[in-house]
PyMOL Python script that loads the backbone (N, CA, C, O; Angstrom):
from pymol import cmd

cmd.read_pdbstr("""\
ATOM      1  N   MET A   1       1.063  -1.516  -0.047  1.00  0.00           N
ATOM      2  CA  MET A   1       0.050  -0.167   0.176  1.00  0.00           C
ATOM      3  C   MET A   1       1.029   1.122  -0.212  1.00  0.00           C
ATOM      4  O   MET A   1       0.937   1.898  -1.164  1.00  0.00           O
ATOM      5  N   LEU A   2       1.871   1.074   0.727  1.00  0.00           N
ATOM      6  CA  LEU A   2       3.015   2.699   0.953  1.00  0.00           C
ATOM      7  C   LEU A   2       3.276   2.669  -0.548  1.00  0.00           C
ATOM      8  O   LEU A   2       2.810   3.496  -1.332  1.00  0.00           O
ATOM      9  N   ARG A   3       4.327   1.298  -0.995  1.00  0.00           N
ATOM     10  CA  ARG A   3       4.660   1.676  -2.446  1.00  0.00           C
ATOM     11  C   ARG A   3       3.911   2.077  -3.445  1.00  0.00           C
ATOM     12  O   ARG A   3       4.394   2.485  -4.501  1.00  0.00           O
ATOM     13  N   GLU A   4       2.389   1.982  -3.158  1.00  0.00           N
ATOM     14  CA  GLU A   4       1.545   2.251  -4.473  1.00  0.00           C
ATOM     15  C   GLU A   4       1.416   3.753  -4.535  1.00  0.00           C
ATOM     16  O   GLU A   4       1.239   4.384  -5.578  1.00  0.00           O
ATOM     17  N   LYS A   5       1.530   4.317  -3.217  1.00  0.00           N
ATOM     18  CA  LYS A   5       1.465   5.941  -2.669  1.00  0.00           C
ATOM     19  C   LYS A   5       2.694   6.150  -3.183  1.00  0.00           C
ATOM     20  O   LYS A   5       2.682   7.030  -4.044  1.00  0.00           O
ATOM     21  N   ILE A   6       4.009   5.552  -2.927  1.00  0.00           N
ATOM     22  CA  ILE A   6       4.924   6.563  -3.004  1.00  0.00           C
ATOM     23  C   ILE A   6       5.296   6.299  -4.886  1.00  0.00           C
ATOM     24  O   ILE A   6       6.157   6.961  -5.465  1.00  0.00           O
ATOM     25  N   ARG A   7       4.504   5.294  -5.529  1.00  0.00           N
ATOM     26  CA  ARG A   7       4.561   4.992  -6.984  1.00  0.00           C
ATOM     27  C   ARG A   7       3.732   6.435  -7.826  1.00  0.00           C
ATOM     28  O   ARG A   7       4.036   7.098  -8.818  1.00  0.00           O
ATOM     29  N   GLY A   8       2.524   6.485  -6.811  1.00  0.00           N
ATOM     30  CA  GLY A   8       1.407   7.574  -7.499  1.00  0.00           C
ATOM     31  C   GLY A   8       2.518   9.041  -7.172  1.00  0.00           C
ATOM     32  O   GLY A   8       2.529  10.021  -7.916  1.00  0.00           O
ATOM     33  N   ALA A   9       3.237   8.932  -6.139  1.00  0.00           N
ATOM     34  CA  ALA A   9       3.424  10.403  -5.903  1.00  0.00           C
ATOM     35  C   ALA A   9       4.713  10.791  -6.691  1.00  0.00           C
ATOM     36  O   ALA A   9       5.245  11.883  -6.892  1.00  0.00           O
ATOM     37  N   GLY A  10       5.019   9.571  -7.054  1.00  0.00           N
ATOM     38  CA  GLY A  10       6.125   9.822  -8.077  1.00  0.00           C
ATOM     39  C   GLY A  10       6.217  10.244  -9.401  1.00  0.00           C
ATOM     40  O   GLY A  10       7.013  11.020  -9.930  1.00  0.00           O
ATOM     41  N   LYS A  11       5.000   9.423  -9.990  1.00  0.00           N
ATOM     42  CA  LYS A  11       4.511   9.683 -11.026  1.00  0.00           C
ATOM     43  C   LYS A  11       3.580  11.119 -11.080  1.00  0.00           C
ATOM     44  O   LYS A  11       3.346  11.517 -12.221  1.00  0.00           O
ATOM     45  N   GLY A  12       3.032  11.926  -9.964  1.00  0.00           N
ATOM     46  CA  GLY A  12       2.506  12.970 -10.071  1.00  0.00           C
ATOM     47  C   GLY A  12       3.765  14.010 -10.283  1.00  0.00           C
ATOM     48  O   GLY A  12       3.864  14.847 -11.181  1.00  0.00           O
ATOM     49  N   LEU A  13       4.684  13.745  -9.246  1.00  0.00           N
ATOM     50  CA  LEU A  13       5.931  14.856  -9.730  1.00  0.00           C
ATOM     51  C   LEU A  13       6.597  14.701 -11.056  1.00  0.00           C
ATOM     52  O   LEU A  13       7.242  15.620 -11.561  1.00  0.00           O
ATOM     53  N   ALA A  14       6.441  13.554 -11.608  1.00  0.00           N
ATOM     54  CA  ALA A  14       6.748  13.396 -13.001  1.00  0.00           C
ATOM     55  C   ALA A  14       6.202  14.130 -14.301  1.00  0.00           C
ATOM     56  O   ALA A  14       6.688  14.518 -15.363  1.00  0.00           O
ATOM     57  N   LEU A  15       4.972  14.130 -13.704  1.00  0.00           N
ATOM     58  CA  LEU A  15       3.954  14.822 -14.483  1.00  0.00           C
ATOM     59  C   LEU A  15       4.145  16.374 -14.295  1.00  0.00           C
ATOM     60  O   LEU A  15       4.345  17.073 -15.289  1.00  0.00           O
ATOM     61  N   LEU A  16       4.088  16.924 -13.030  1.00  0.00           N
ATOM     62  CA  LEU A  16       4.441  18.110 -12.804  1.00  0.00           C
ATOM     63  C   LEU A  16       5.956  18.677 -13.434  1.00  0.00           C
ATOM     64  O   LEU A  16       6.102  19.818 -13.873  1.00  0.00           O
ATOM     65  N   GLY A  17       6.888  17.787 -13.389  1.00  0.00           N
ATOM     66  CA  GLY A  17       7.935  18.019 -13.816  1.00  0.00           C
ATOM     67  C   GLY A  17       8.411  18.462 -15.512  1.00  0.00           C
ATOM     68  O   GLY A  17       9.307  19.143 -16.009  1.00  0.00           O
ATOM     69  N   ALA A  18       7.114  17.548 -16.091  1.00  0.00           N
ATOM     70  CA  ALA A  18       6.966  17.558 -17.686  1.00  0.00           C
ATOM     71  C   ALA A  18       6.275  18.763 -17.879  1.00  0.00           C
ATOM     72  O   ALA A  18       6.847  19.525 -18.659  1.00  0.00           O
ATOM     73  N   LEU A  19       5.117  19.206 -17.361  1.00  0.00           N
ATOM     74  CA  LEU A  19       4.806  20.486 -17.405  1.00  0.00           C
ATOM     75  C   LEU A  19       5.433  21.765 -17.355  1.00  0.00           C
ATOM     76  O   LEU A  19       5.283  22.697 -18.145  1.00  0.00           O
ATOM     77  N   LEU A  20       6.254  21.701 -16.198  1.00  0.00           N
ATOM     78  CA  LEU A  20       6.966  22.776 -15.925  1.00  0.00           C
ATOM     79  C   LEU A  20       8.371  23.135 -16.908  1.00  0.00           C
ATOM     80  O   LEU A  20       8.956  24.215 -16.995  1.00  0.00           O
ATOM     81  N   ALA A  21       8.677  21.858 -17.591  1.00  0.00           N
ATOM     82  CA  ALA A  21      10.207  21.709 -18.059  1.00  0.00           C
ATOM     83  C   ALA A  21      10.007  23.089 -19.358  1.00  0.00           C
ATOM     84  O   ALA A  21      10.772  24.041 -19.198  1.00  0.00           O
ATOM     85  N   PRO A  22       9.291  23.145 -20.240  1.00  0.00           N
ATOM     86  CA  PRO A  22       8.724  24.174 -21.319  1.00  0.00           C
ATOM     87  C   PRO A  22       8.840  25.570 -20.575  1.00  0.00           C
ATOM     88  O   PRO A  22       9.329  26.430 -21.307  1.00  0.00           O
ATOM     89  N   ALA A  23       8.529  25.986 -19.367  1.00  0.00           N
ATOM     90  CA  ALA A  23       8.413  26.933 -18.986  1.00  0.00           C
ATOM     91  C   ALA A  23      10.149  27.147 -18.668  1.00  0.00           C
ATOM     92  O   ALA A  23      10.796  28.124 -19.047  1.00  0.00           O
ATOM     93  N   LEU A  24      10.599  26.184 -18.022  1.00  0.00           N
ATOM     94  CA  LEU A  24      11.891  26.809 -17.337  1.00  0.00           C
ATOM     95  C   LEU A  24      12.692  26.881 -18.413  1.00  0.00           C
ATOM     96  O   LEU A  24      13.376  27.903 -18.471  1.00  0.00           O
ATOM     97  N   ALA A  25      12.822  26.023 -19.369  1.00  0.00           N
ATOM     98  CA  ALA A  25      13.650  26.009 -20.615  1.00  0.00           C
ATOM     99  C   ALA A  25      13.392  27.182 -21.414  1.00  0.00           C
ATOM    100  O   ALA A  25      14.360  27.629 -22.030  1.00  0.00           O
ATOM    101  N   PHE A  26      12.137  27.851 -21.545  1.00  0.00           N
ATOM    102  CA  PHE A  26      11.691  29.236 -21.752  1.00  0.00           C
ATOM    103  C   PHE A  26      12.479  30.375 -21.225  1.00  0.00           C
ATOM    104  O   PHE A  26      12.961  31.369 -21.768  1.00  0.00           O
ATOM    105  N   ALA A  27      12.468  29.952 -20.053  1.00  0.00           N
ATOM    106  CA  ALA A  27      12.866  31.344 -18.808  1.00  0.00           C
ATOM    107  C   ALA A  27      14.508  31.553 -19.094  1.00  0.00           C
ATOM    108  O   ALA A  27      14.960  32.584 -18.597  1.00  0.00           O
ATOM    109  N   GLN A  28      15.656  30.538 -19.980  1.00  0.00           N
ATOM    110  CA  GLN A  28      16.700  30.615 -19.688  1.00  0.00           C
ATOM    111  C   GLN A  28      17.449  31.287 -20.688  1.00  0.00           C
ATOM    112  O   GLN A  28      18.612  31.019 -20.989  1.00  0.00           O
ATOM    113  N   ASN A  29      16.512  32.453 -21.353  1.00  0.00           N
ATOM    114  CA  ASN A  29      17.136  33.384 -21.937  1.00  0.00           C
ATOM    115  C   ASN A  29      18.191  34.727 -21.311  1.00  0.00           C
ATOM    116  O   ASN A  29      17.895  35.427 -20.342  1.00  0.00           O
ATOM    117  N   CYS A  30      19.469  34.856 -22.143  1.00  0.00           N
ATOM    118  CA  CYS A  30      20.062  36.072 -21.373  1.00  0.00           C
ATOM    119  C   CYS A  30      19.689  36.985 -22.081  1.00  0.00           C
ATOM    120  O   CYS A  30      19.441  37.131 -23.278  1.00  0.00           O
ATOM    121  N   ALA A  31      19.677  37.641 -21.121  1.00  0.00           N
ATOM    122  CA  ALA A  31      19.067  39.426 -21.677  1.00  0.00           C
ATOM    123  C   ALA A  31      20.449  39.868 -22.592  1.00  0.00           C
ATOM    124  O   ALA A  31      20.393  40.146 -23.790  1.00  0.00           O
ATOM    125  N   LEU A  32      21.559  39.872 -21.863  1.00  0.00           N
ATOM    126  CA  LEU A  32      23.033  40.465 -22.737  1.00  0.00           C
ATOM    127  C   LEU A  32      22.947  39.540 -24.139  1.00  0.00           C
ATOM    128  O   LEU A  32      23.025  40.031 -25.265  1.00  0.00           O
ATOM    129  N   CYS A  33      22.788  38.242 -23.884  1.00  0.00           N
ATOM    130  CA  CYS A  33      22.805  37.603 -25.026  1.00  0.00           C
ATOM    131  C   CYS A  33      22.001  37.753 -26.444  1.00  0.00           C
ATOM    132  O   CYS A  33      22.327  37.476 -27.598  1.00  0.00           O
ATOM    133  N   TYR A  34      20.620  38.395 -25.781  1.00  0.00           N
ATOM    134  CA  TYR A  34      19.527  38.542 -26.659  1.00  0.00           C
ATOM    135  C   TYR A  34      19.871  39.738 -27.209  1.00  0.00           C
ATOM    136  O   TYR A  34      19.798  39.694 -28.437  1.00  0.00           O
ATOM    137  N   THR A  35      20.306  41.053 -26.666  1.00  0.00           N
ATOM    138  CA  THR A  35      20.756  42.357 -27.109  1.00  0.00           C
ATOM    139  C   THR A  35      21.665  42.529 -27.757  1.00  0.00           C
ATOM    140  O   THR A  35      21.755  43.410 -28.611  1.00  0.00           O
ATOM    141  N   GLN A  36      22.855  41.386 -27.354  1.00  0.00           N
ATOM    142  CA  GLN A  36      24.156  41.676 -28.675  1.00  0.00           C
ATOM    143  C   GLN A  36      23.484  40.698 -29.588  1.00  0.00           C
ATOM    144  O   GLN A  36      24.017  41.111 -30.618  1.00  0.00           O
ATOM    145  N   ALA A  37      22.845  39.877 -29.932  1.00  0.00           N
ATOM    146  CA  ALA A  37      22.534  39.041 -31.321  1.00  0.00           C
ATOM    147  C   ALA A  37      21.527  40.280 -31.792  1.00  0.00           C
ATOM    148  O   ALA A  37      21.673  40.702 -32.939  1.00  0.00           O
ATOM    149  N   ALA A  38      20.561  40.844 -30.982  1.00  0.00           N
ATOM    150  CA  ALA A  38      19.380  41.756 -31.942  1.00  0.00           C
ATOM    151  C   ALA A  38      20.570  42.634 -32.959  1.00  0.00           C
ATOM    152  O   ALA A  38      20.476  42.887 -34.160  1.00  0.00           O
ATOM    153  N   GLY A  39      21.701  42.982 -31.992  1.00  0.00           N
ATOM    154  CA  GLY A  39      22.555  44.211 -32.749  1.00  0.00           C
ATOM    155  C   GLY A  39      23.484  44.003 -33.361  1.00  0.00           C
ATOM    156  O   GLY A  39      24.274  44.851 -33.774  1.00  0.00           O
ATOM    157  N   ALA A  40      23.529  42.983 -33.498  1.00  0.00           N
ATOM    158  CA  ALA A  40      24.645  42.312 -34.480  1.00  0.00           C
ATOM    159  C   ALA A  40      24.222  42.486 -36.232  1.00  0.00           C
ATOM    160  O   ALA A  40      23.235  42.932 -36.816  1.00  0.00           O
ATOM    161  N   GLY A  41      25.392  41.944 -36.630  1.00  0.00           N
ATOM    162  CA  GLY A  41      25.215  42.374 -37.799  1.00  0.00           C
ATOM    163  C   GLY A  41      24.541  40.872 -38.647  1.00  0.00           C
ATOM    164  O   GLY A  41      23.970  40.094 -37.882  1.00  0.00           O
ATOM    165  N   PRO A  42      24.584  40.490 -40.030  1.00  0.00           N
ATOM    166  CA  PRO A  42      24.151  39.386 -40.315  1.00  0.00           C
ATOM    167  C   PRO A  42      25.604  37.871 -40.320  1.00  0.00           C
ATOM    168  O   PRO A  42      25.426  36.678 -40.565  1.00  0.00           O
ATOM    169  N   ARG A  43      26.885  38.580 -39.960  1.00  0.00           N
ATOM    170  CA  ARG A  43      27.837  37.682 -39.906  1.00  0.00           C
ATOM    171  C   ARG A  43      28.047  37.338 -38.649  1.00  0.00           C
ATOM    172  O   ARG A  43      28.693  36.299 -38.519  1.00  0.00           O
ATOM    173  N   LEU A  44      27.695  37.898 -37.629  1.00  0.00           N
ATOM    174  CA  LEU A  44      27.593  37.654 -36.266  1.00  0.00           C
ATOM    175  C   LEU A  44      26.371  36.487 -36.226  1.00  0.00           C
ATOM    176  O   LEU A  44      26.660  35.378 -35.775  1.00  0.00           O
ATOM    177  N   ILE A  45      25.328  36.691 -36.591  1.00  0.00           N
ATOM    178  CA  ILE A  45      24.325  35.991 -36.563  1.00  0.00           C
ATOM    179  C   ILE A  45      24.241  34.910 -37.083  1.00  0.00           C
ATOM    180  O   ILE A  45      23.649  33.972 -36.549  1.00  0.00           O
ATOM    181  N   GLN A  46      24.920  34.831 -38.423  1.00  0.00           N
ATOM    182  CA  GLN A  46      25.096  33.216 -39.342  1.00  0.00           C
ATOM    183  C   GLN A  46      26.351  32.434 -38.179  1.00  0.00           C
ATOM    184  O   GLN A  46      26.409  31.222 -37.971  1.00  0.00           O
ATOM    185  N   ALA A  47      27.234  33.444 -37.567  1.00  0.00           N
ATOM    186  CA  ALA A  47      28.243  32.578 -36.683  1.00  0.00           C
ATOM    187  C   ALA A  47      27.539  32.073 -35.574  1.00  0.00           C
ATOM    188  O   ALA A  47      27.982  30.984 -35.209  1.00  0.00           O
ATOM    189  N   LEU A  48      26.542  32.520 -34.882  1.00  0.00           N
ATOM    190  CA  LEU A  48      25.724  32.066 -34.008  1.00  0.00           C
ATOM    191  C   LEU A  48      24.819  30.707 -34.254  1.00  0.00           C
ATOM    192  O   LEU A  48      24.709  29.890 -33.340  1.00  0.00           O
ATOM    193  N   ARG A  49      24.340  30.556 -35.208  1.00  0.00           N
ATOM    194  CA  ARG A  49      23.674  30.084 -36.205  1.00  0.00           C
ATOM    195  C   ARG A  49      24.723  28.827 -36.020  1.00  0.00           C
ATOM    196  O   ARG A  49      24.687  28.040 -35.073  1.00  0.00           O
ATOM    197  N   SER A  50      25.681  28.790 -37.130  1.00  0.00           N
ATOM    198  CA  SER A  50      26.724  27.507 -36.884  1.00  0.00           C
ATOM    199  C   SER A  50      27.201  27.426 -35.538  1.00  0.00           C
ATOM    200  O   SER A  50      27.272  26.236 -35.231  1.00  0.00           O
ATOM    201  N   GLY A  51      27.473  27.996 -34.824  1.00  0.00           N
ATOM    202  CA  GLY A  51      27.505  27.747 -33.344  1.00  0.00           C
ATOM    203  C   GLY A  51      26.808  26.585 -32.711  1.00  0.00           C
ATOM    204  O   GLY A  51      27.258  25.585 -32.152  1.00  0.00           O
ATOM    205  N   ILE A  52      25.456  27.033 -32.975  1.00  0.00           N
ATOM    206  CA  ILE A  52      24.518  26.470 -32.277  1.00  0.00           C
ATOM    207  C   ILE A  52      24.312  25.054 -33.043  1.00  0.00           C
ATOM    208  O   ILE A  52      24.180  24.126 -32.245  1.00  0.00           O
ATOM    209  N   LEU A  53      24.254  24.664 -34.456  1.00  0.00           N
ATOM    210  CA  LEU A  53      24.732  23.402 -35.065  1.00  0.00           C
ATOM    211  C   LEU A  53      25.884  22.719 -34.725  1.00  0.00           C
ATOM    212  O   LEU A  53      25.862  21.494 -34.607  1.00  0.00           O
ATOM    213  N   ILE A  54      27.254  23.604 -34.489  1.00  0.00           N
ATOM    214  CA  ILE A  54      28.067  22.853 -33.921  1.00  0.00           C
ATOM    215  C   ILE A  54      28.002  21.913 -32.382  1.00  0.00           C
ATOM    216  O   ILE A  54      28.370  20.783 -32.060  1.00  0.00           O
ATOM    217  N   LEU A  55      27.327  23.061 -31.672  1.00  0.00           N
ATOM    218  CA  LEU A  55      27.210  22.204 -30.053  1.00  0.00           C
ATOM    219  C   LEU A  55      25.747  21.485 -30.192  1.00  0.00           C
ATOM    220  O   LEU A  55      25.235  21.185 -29.113  1.00  0.00           O
ATOM    221  N   VAL A  56      25.168  21.236 -31.112  1.00  0.00           N
ATOM    222  CA  VAL A  56      24.110  20.228 -31.196  1.00  0.00           C
ATOM    223  C   VAL A  56      24.145  19.124 -31.880  1.00  0.00           C
ATOM    224  O   VAL A  56      23.478  18.259 -31.312  1.00  0.00           O
ATOM    225  N   PHE A  57      24.770  18.659 -33.140  1.00  0.00           N
ATOM    226  CA  PHE A  57      25.390  17.324 -33.465  1.00  0.00           C
ATOM    227  C   PHE A  57      25.911  16.404 -32.913  1.00  0.00           C
ATOM    228  O   PHE A  57      25.435  15.276 -32.784  1.00  0.00           O
ATOM    229  N   PRO A  58      27.280  16.922 -32.405  1.00  0.00           N
ATOM    230  CA  PRO A  58      27.989  15.711 -31.482  1.00  0.00           C
ATOM    231  C   PRO A  58      27.320  15.107 -30.422  1.00  0.00           C
ATOM    232  O   PRO A  58      27.322  13.877 -30.369  1.00  0.00           O
ATOM    233  N   PRO A  59      26.674  15.842 -29.459  1.00  0.00           N
ATOM    234  CA  PRO A  59      25.769  14.960 -28.718  1.00  0.00           C
ATOM    235  C   PRO A  59      24.963  13.997 -29.242  1.00  0.00           C
ATOM    236  O   PRO A  59      25.074  12.801 -28.975  1.00  0.00           O
ATOM    237  N   MET A  60      23.933  14.601 -30.181  1.00  0.00           N
ATOM    238  CA  MET A  60      23.406  14.014 -30.778  1.00  0.00           C
ATOM    239  C   MET A  60      23.499  12.704 -31.467  1.00  0.00           C
ATOM    240  O   MET A  60      22.798  11.724 -31.215  1.00  0.00           O
ATOM    241  N   ALA A  61      24.446  12.784 -32.374  1.00  0.00           N
ATOM    242  CA  ALA A  61      25.429  11.645 -32.874  1.00  0.00           C
ATOM    243  C   ALA A  61      26.032  10.809 -31.831  1.00  0.00           C
ATOM    244  O   ALA A  61      26.461   9.702 -32.154  1.00  0.00           O
ATOM    245  N   ILE A  62      26.126  11.262 -30.459  1.00  0.00           N
ATOM    246  CA  ILE A  62      26.686  10.339 -29.419  1.00  0.00           C
ATOM    247  C   ILE A  62      25.563   9.586 -28.961  1.00  0.00           C
ATOM    248  O   ILE A  62      25.627   8.361 -28.860  1.00  0.00           O
ATOM    249  N   CYS A  63      24.339  10.367 -28.623  1.00  0.00           N
ATOM    250  CA  CYS A  63      23.646   9.197 -28.284  1.00  0.00           C
ATOM    251  C   CYS A  63      22.585   8.160 -29.530  1.00  0.00           C
ATOM    252  O   CYS A  63      21.842   7.202 -29.315  1.00  0.00           O
ATOM    253  N   ILE A  64      22.870   8.729 -30.559  1.00  0.00           N
ATOM    254  CA  ILE A  64      22.169   7.719 -31.421  1.00  0.00           C
ATOM    255  C   ILE A  64      22.968   6.504 -31.274  1.00  0.00           C
ATOM    256  O   ILE A  64      22.518   5.396 -30.983  1.00  0.00           O
ATOM    257  N   ALA A  65      24.355   6.843 -31.530  1.00  0.00           N
ATOM    258  CA  ALA A  65      25.603   5.579 -31.523  1.00  0.00           C
ATOM    259  C   ALA A  65      25.027   4.614 -30.324  1.00  0.00           C
ATOM    260  O   ALA A  65      24.739   3.421 -30.413  1.00  0.00           O
ATOM    261  N   ILE A  66      24.938   5.503 -29.138  1.00  0.00           N
ATOM    262  CA  ILE A  66      24.737   4.458 -27.491  1.00  0.00           C
ATOM    263  C   ILE A  66      23.382   4.104 -27.980  1.00  0.00           C
ATOM    264  O   ILE A  66      23.387   3.107 -27.259  1.00  0.00           O
ATOM    265  N   ALA A  67      22.113   4.025 -28.621  1.00  0.00           N
ATOM    266  CA  ALA A  67      20.828   3.887 -29.004  1.00  0.00           C
ATOM    267  C   ALA A  67      20.981   2.672 -29.917  1.00  0.00           C
ATOM    268  O   ALA A  67      20.350   1.643 -29.676  1.00  0.00           O
ATOM    269  N   VAL A  68      21.798   2.770 -30.951  1.00  0.00           N
ATOM    270  CA  VAL A  68      22.233   1.810 -32.019  1.00  0.00           C
ATOM    271  C   VAL A  68      23.075   0.405 -31.146  1.00  0.00           C
ATOM    272  O   VAL A  68      22.726  -0.761 -30.963  1.00  0.00           O
ATOM    273  N   ALA A  69      24.171   1.094 -30.793  1.00  0.00           N
ATOM    274  CA  ALA A  69      24.831  -0.186 -30.037  1.00  0.00           C
ATOM    275  C   ALA A  69      23.900  -1.076 -29.104  1.00  0.00           C
ATOM    276  O   ALA A  69      23.778  -2.299 -29.165  1.00  0.00           O
ATOM    277  N   ALA A  70      23.244  -0.162 -28.190  1.00  0.00           N
ATOM    278  CA  ALA A  70      22.313  -0.728 -27.131  1.00  0.00           C
ATOM    279  C   ALA A  70      20.993  -1.750 -27.972  1.00  0.00           C
ATOM    280  O   ALA A  70      20.352  -2.651 -27.431  1.00  0.00           O
ATOM    281  N   TYR A  71      20.885  -1.366 -29.140  1.00  0.00           N
ATOM    282  CA  TYR A  71      19.435  -1.888 -29.938  1.00  0.00           C
ATOM    283  C   TYR A  71      20.138  -3.580 -30.700  1.00  0.00           C
ATOM    284  O   TYR A  71      19.538  -4.635 -30.909  1.00  0.00           O
ATOM    285  N   ARG A  72      21.681  -3.189 -30.959  1.00  0.00           N
ATOM    286  CA  ARG A  72      22.289  -4.391 -31.484  1.00  0.00           C
ATOM    287  C   ARG A  72      22.314  -5.508 -30.622  1.00  0.00           C
ATOM    288  O   ARG A  72      22.125  -6.694 -30.895  1.00  0.00           O
ATOM    289  N   LYS A  73      22.658  -4.790 -29.189  1.00  0.00           N
ATOM    290  CA  LYS A  73      23.606  -6.110 -28.404  1.00  0.00           C
ATOM    291  C   LYS A  73      22.317  -6.783 -27.507  1.00  0.00           C
ATOM    292  O   LYS A  73      22.393  -7.820 -26.849  1.00  0.00           O
ATOM    293  N   ARG A  74      21.039  -5.860 -27.667  1.00  0.00           N
ATOM    294  CA  ARG A  74      19.513  -6.270 -27.036  1.00  0.00           C
ATOM    295  C   ARG A  74      19.244  -7.607 -26.383  1.00  0.00           C
ATOM    296  O   ARG A  74      18.672  -7.876 -25.327  1.00  0.00           O
ATOM    297  N   ASN A  75      19.850  -8.425 -27.363  1.00  0.00           N
ATOM    298  CA  ASN A  75      19.409 -10.251 -26.628  1.00  0.00           C
ATOM    299  C   ASN A  75      20.948 -10.483 -26.652  1.00  0.00           C
ATOM    300  O   ASN A  75      20.837 -11.570 -27.218  1.00  0.00           O
ATOM    301  N   ARG A  76      22.007 -10.378 -26.533  1.00  0.00           N
ATOM    302  CA  ARG A  76      23.225 -10.446 -25.971  1.00  0.00           C
ATOM    303  C   ARG A  76      23.139 -11.985 -25.028  1.00  0.00           C
ATOM    304  O   ARG A  76      23.534 -13.130 -25.249  1.00  0.00           O
ATOM    305  N   PHE A  77      22.311 -11.232 -23.743  1.00  0.00           N
ATOM    306  CA  PHE A  77      22.377 -11.863 -22.521  1.00  0.00           C
ATOM    307  C   PHE A  77      21.456 -12.832 -22.687  1.00  0.00           C
ATOM    308  O   PHE A  77      21.644 -13.894 -22.092  1.00  0.00           O
ATOM    309  N   ASN A  78      20.239 -12.665 -23.553  1.00  0.00           N
ATOM    310  CA  ASN A  78      19.242 -13.360 -23.535  1.00  0.00           C
ATOM    311  C   ASN A  78      19.469 -14.883 -24.477  1.00  0.00           C
ATOM    312  O   ASN A  78      18.759 -15.881 -24.351  1.00  0.00           O
ATOM    313  N   ALA A  79      20.101 -14.805 -24.987  1.00  0.00           N
ATOM    314  CA  ALA A  79      20.408 -16.209 -25.817  1.00  0.00           C
ATOM    315  C   ALA A  79      20.575 -17.439 -25.172  1.00  0.00           C
ATOM    316  O   ALA A  79      20.922 -17.579 -23.999  1.00  0.00           O
ATOM    317  N   ASP A  80      20.337 -18.262 -25.915  1.00  0.00           N
ATOM    318  CA  ASP A  80      20.411 -19.886 -25.273  1.00  0.00           C
ATOM    319  C   ASP A  80      21.863 -20.268 -25.768  1.00  0.00           C
ATOM    320  O   ASP A  80      22.328 -21.380 -25.516  1.00  0.00           O
TER     321      ASP A  80
END
""", "prot")
cmd.dss("prot")
cmd.show_as("cartoon", "prot")
cmd.util.cbc("prot")
cmd.orient("prot")
């Protein structure tokens, strides 16, 4: 009975966290970064966009590689 209450509370906290996550992510804007980017020329804006892509793709590639490796090894310990 106590375990069911703990699980229910955990699910409620997970739901609350999922509902608040987009609001918290949106609140992470830096005013200084925003004003610098808004007043910058087209070359700096293109550099920012390139920098964002450079920072996004390596972690994404690592996560995909780990998922592919896990998928390939999924039945390794269950084989007879």
